[in-house]
C-alpha positions, 0 to 999 in steps of 0.5 A: 476493514479489509483483511487482504493486502491488495492495492486498491483502484481508488485512492491511489497516488502512485502505486497504491501501496500506502492506500492498501496498507491503510485499508489493511490496518484500518487507518487513513492513507494520508497517515501512512503516506505521512509516516512513509515520507517521514521515514525517508529522513532516516537511513534505511531501505524504505524505498526498496521496501516500497518497491518490493510491496509494489511488486508483491501486492496484487491489484484489487482487480486481479485479486477479485478476479482470482477469488470469484 
């Protein structure tokens, strides 16, 4: 399980946020995507949080380049 929170290059659907969260927490990306879609039925700021994570989470390529 990767402990770093990065957006992977493989397995993305949009920005890679759900795939990155799934990788970080050791679960499937499909489950994270389903939970996100279900959360959209509730009032809240889910889309804003997703967009913020998109901006904050580094790409896997950029993260690997800065650590080597």
